[in-house]
N, C-alpha and C positions, 0 to 999 in steps of 0.2 A: 504494499499500499504506499511506498514511498512517493508514488507519482501524485498522491494528494498533498504531500507536503511540499512538492516541487512545483504543482499549481497555486497552492496558498502562498507560497514565496513571490512567485512569478508576478501574480495579479496584485498583492499587496506592493511590491518594488514598482511594477509600472505604474501604478496608480498615482503614487508620489512624484515619480520621476515625469511622467507626462503632465502631471499639475506644475512642476516647478519649470518643465519647458515652454508651457504656455504663458506662464508669468513673465518669463523673459523674453516673451516674442517670437518663439520657436515654435514649430508643430510639435504635438505629444510623440509623434513616430520618432524624433532625435533622442528624447528620454528613454523611451521603450527599446530602442537600439542599444543605447549606452547600458542599460540594466543587463542585455546579453552578455555585453562584453565584460562588464563587472562581474557578473555572477559567472559566467564562462570560463573555458580553459584559459583565456587570454590573460585572467587575473587570479581571482579568488578560487574557481575550479569547483564552485558548490552544484552547478547544474550542467549537465553535459545533453549534446544532441542526440538523444535516444529515440527509440521508435514512438514512445508517448508523445513527446515534444514535434517529432515530424507529422505524425498524424493531426495533432492540433493546428500545426502551423499551416499544413495542408489546406485543412478547412477553413481556418483563417483566410488566406489569398484566394480562395475561390468565394468566400463571402464578400472579400473585400474588393474584388473585381465586378461583382454581382451589383455591389452599391455604385460603383463607377459607372457602371452601364446604366442604373437607374438614373443617375444624375447628369447623363449627357443629354442635353437640351435639343433634340434634334429640329424643334420649330425654329430656335436661335441659329442653328447651323443652316437651315433652308434661307432664312433671312440673310446672311452674311456669307452665303455660301462661296462666293468669288474671292473675296479677300481673305477669308479664313482658309481657303483651299490652298490659295498661294503662299499664305505665311506658313501654313504647316509643312507644304511639301519643300519648301526651302531649307525651313527649319529641321527638317528630316533627312534629306539629301547631305547638307553641309556636314553635319558631325558622323553619319555613316562613312562617307569617304576620306575625311581628314583624321578621324579618331582609327580609321581601318589602317591607314598608312601609318599611323606610329605604332599600332599593333605589329605590323609587319617589320618595321624597324626593331622592334624590340624581340624578333624572333618568334612572334605569335603563329600558330599554323594559320591557314588560312580561313577554315571554319571560325576558330577562336578570334581572329581579327574582324571579322564581319561581323560577330556576335558582340564584341566589345563596341564596335560603331552603333550597332542597334540599341544597345543598353542606354548610350548618351543621346540617342533619337528621340527617347521618351521625354513627355512634359508632364509634371504636375504642378497645376497654377493654385490649389488651394490656398497658399501663403500669399501669393499674389494678388487672388481675390480679397483678401483681408485687407492689403495695402491699399487696392483699389476702392474698397467700402470706406475706407478710412480716410483718403483724400477725395472722395465723392467723386470717381472717375470711373465707376462701375459701368454707369449708363451710357457713357460716351463711346465714340466709333472705335477708339483704341480698346476700351475694356470689353466692347462687345465682340470685337475681332478676336482679343486674346481668348475668349472663352469658346468662341466657334472654332478657331483654330485647334484650341486644346481637344475638343472633341474628336476632330478629324485625328490629330496627332495620336490620341489614345488608340484610336481604332486601327490607323497604320501601324503603332508599335506592335499591338496585340495581333495582328495579323503576320506580320514579318516574323515575329518571335514564333509563333506557333509553324508558320512554313518552315523557318530554320530548322527548328528542334526536329521537326517531321522529317526534312531532306536528309539531314546529317544522321539521324537514326537509322533511316532507311539505306543510306549510303554503307552505314557501318555493318549492317545485316548482309547487305550485297557483297561488302568485302569479305564477311564471314561465310560465304558459300551461299547466299539466297540468290535466287535468279533474278535478272533484269524484269522479267514478267512481272514478278512479286512486287517490285518497286512500282511498276506501272498501275497495276491493281490497286495498291496502297493510294496512289495519286487520284486515281478514279474514284475511290470511297471517300477520300477527302472532299473532292468536288461535291458529290451526292450530299455530304453532310452539310456544306455552305449551300445548297439548294434547299436542305431541310431546314436552315436559319431562316430562311424567306417564308417558309409554310409555317413556322412558328410564330414570326411576326404578323404575318396577315390573318392566321385563323387559329392556330391549337392555343397560343397563350391566351388571346382574348376568351376563347371558350372555355378552356380550363378555369380561367378566373371566374367566370359567369357562373360555371357548375359550382366552385366553392363557396359562393355566395349563398347557395341553397343547402349546404350541408348544416346537418343541425350540430355543430360542434363549434366550440368557442376559437377564435384566431384562424378560421378554416380559409381565409385569403392571404395570412401569413404563412400558412403551412403549404399552401398550394404554389405559392411563389417560391419557396424554398425547394418544393420538389422540381420545378421549372428549372431551376437554378443548379441544383446537384444532378438532375438528369441530363442536361445539356453539357455540363462539365463532364459527367462520367461518358457520354459518347462521344464527345471531342477526344477523350483520352483514349477511348477504344478505338478509334480510327488513326490513332496516331499522331494526333493534334496536340496541343498543350491544353489542359483542363481550364485554363483561365481564360481561353478563347470562348468556351462554351458558357461560362459563367458571366462574362461580360455581355456576349449578345443576348443572353437570357434576361440580364437587368434592362438591357435597350428594349427587349420586346415588352417586357413588364410595364416598363415605363409609358409605353404607348396604351395602356390601358386606363380606365378612368380610375384604377386602384392605386396609381403610382404614389400619392403622397401618403396613403394609409400604409402600403408596404414600406416605403422609405423610411417613415417614422419609427417602425416595429422592428425592420431587421437591424438598423444601427444599434440598438442596445444589445441585440444578440451578438453580433459581431464584435464590437468594442469591450463587451463585458468579459469576454474568455476569450476567443479564438484569435482575434487581429493581434492583441498584445502578442501573443505567444509565436504567432508569425514573425513579428519584428525582433522578438527576443532571440528566436532561432537564427536569425541574420547575425546578430551579435555573438551568438555562440559559435558560429563558423568562423569569427574573426580572430586572427593572432598578430601579436607585434613583431613576429619574427620576420625579417627581410623588409621591415619598412624602412629602416634606415638605408640600406642598400638601394630600395626602389626610389628613394626621394626624389631623383630627377624626373622619373617616370609619373609621379603622382604631379609634380608641379607642371610638367607640358601637359598631361591630360587634363589637368584643371583649367589652364589656359585656353585649351582646344574647346573644353566643355561649355566655359563661357563666352567663347569668340564665336562658336559655331552657331549657337542658339541666338544670341544676342545679334550678329551679324546677318546670319542666314533669314530669321524671322524679319529683322528689320528691313532687308533687301526685298522680301516678299512683299511686304506692305508698300514700299516705295515703288515697286513694279506695277502696283495697281492705282497709283497716282496719289498715294498719300505722302505727306510732307515727310522731310527727314526728322523732323521731333516727333511725329506719331509712330514713325518706323522705330525710331530710339526707345519709346514706351513699349511697343508691342513686343520687341526683340528682347528688353529686359523682364517684361512679363511673363515670357517663356522660359527663362533661362532655369529656372528651379526644376531639378530632376525629380526629388521627393520620393514619394511611395511608389510611384510608376516604375521608375529606374530600379527601386529596390527589389521588386517583384520579379522585373526582366532578369536581373542579377542572379537572384536567388534560383528561377526556374534555369537559367543557363548553368549554373554552378551544378545544380544536381543531374543536369543532362550533359556533364562534364564538356561544356564549351567555354567555361571560365576556369581556368588552373587555379591551385591552393595558391600558388606563388604571388599571383598578382589578385586573389579576390579580396584580401584586406584592402590594399590598395586603391582598387575600384569604389568600394563601399565608402572610403573616406574621402574620395572625390565628390561622390554623390551627395554625402552630407554636407560637403563645403559648399557646393552649389545651391543647396537649400538655404543655407545660412546666408549666402552671399546676395542671392537674387533680390530679396526685398530692399536691399541698400541700393541694387543698381537701380530698380524699378523708382524708387523715392527720388534718387538723384535725376533720373530721366524726366519725370514729372515736374520738378522744381527747374530743370534746364528749359522745358518746354514754357512754363509760367513767366520765367524770366524773358524768354524772348517775345511773348504775347504783351507783356509789360511795356516793352521799347514802343 
C-alpha cells in the first residue's frame, strides 16, 4: 500500500508548490514539475517513476489534452482563420527547421532531431492570456490572432507528434523484420481513424451526449464525455497513433455540443485534483542534473532558438497578412511560451525513445525557461506599441 503514501505526498506538495508558483506570477505547472525534481532521483529520491506513477500520469495527460480540446474555440478560429493560420504556420515551420539543424549539429539521429524541432513548435498561451487580460489587450486584433493561432498550433503539434511516433515506430518494426506491406496497412488504418474523427464530430459525439442526458444517473453527461475521451484515446493508441491525439479531438468534438460549459467546469476538478499533477511530477522524476554542466552551451543555443523562432516566425506571419511590425511583435511574443504543450510532447517523445536521456533534462529546462521569459517579452512588446502610438 506504499502507493497511497506516494499519492498523498505528491498531492500535498504539488498543492503547495502550485499555489506558490501562482503567487509569484508563474503557472502552477512549474511548481508541480519542481516537486518531481525535488522528490525524485535528482534530489531526495523519495519517489521513483514506477508503474503506479506511470499509469496515473498517462491518465493525466489524456485528460489534460481533452481539456485543451474543450477550450479550442473553433468559432474564433473561423473568424480569424487567415491571420491565425499564417501566424501558426510560420511559428511551426521556423522552430522545426532551425531546432532540427541544432540537433543534427549535436549528433542527434535524424528522428531525434525532427522530434526536437516538433517539441519547440508547440505553443501554450495560457500565461500569455493572463498578461493580455491584465493589460486589457485580449479582445484586440493581436489578442484574438494569438488565440486563433494557438488553436491551429495545438492541432498541428498534436498531429505532427502522432504521425512521427507512428512512422518511427513502424520503421523500427520494419527494421525488425516486419514487411513493408504491414507499414502500408498501418498507415491506411490511421487514415480510417481520422475519417472516424470526422464522424465523431458530426454525429457520434452529439448523439452520445444526448443519450447521456436521458440516463437516470447523476453526472451522466460527465461520464459520457469521459467515455468519448478515453475511447478515442484508446483507439488512437490501438492504430499506432499517440493517445493524446484521440483525447484532444474528443475534447474538440464535445466542445461543439451544447454541453461544453458543463463538461469543462466538471472535468477540470477531476483532472487537477489527482491525475494532472501526477503527470507533471512524473516529468520531474525523469530529470537529473547529470550532464547539465557539459550541455550548458546546447541549453543556451536551444533557448535562444526557442525564443527567436516563435517570436520572429509568428511576427513575420502576422506581418505577411498586412499587420504592423508592432502588432507582429506582440503576436510573436505572445506565442513564445511552450508550457504544458511542449512538456506533453517531450514526455511522449521520451517514452517513444525519440528523446535521449542525455538531453532530456536540458530540453525540459529550456521549456521551463521559455515559459518564464514569455510574459516579460509580451509585456515589453505591448509597452513598445503603446509608446509608438503615444508619439
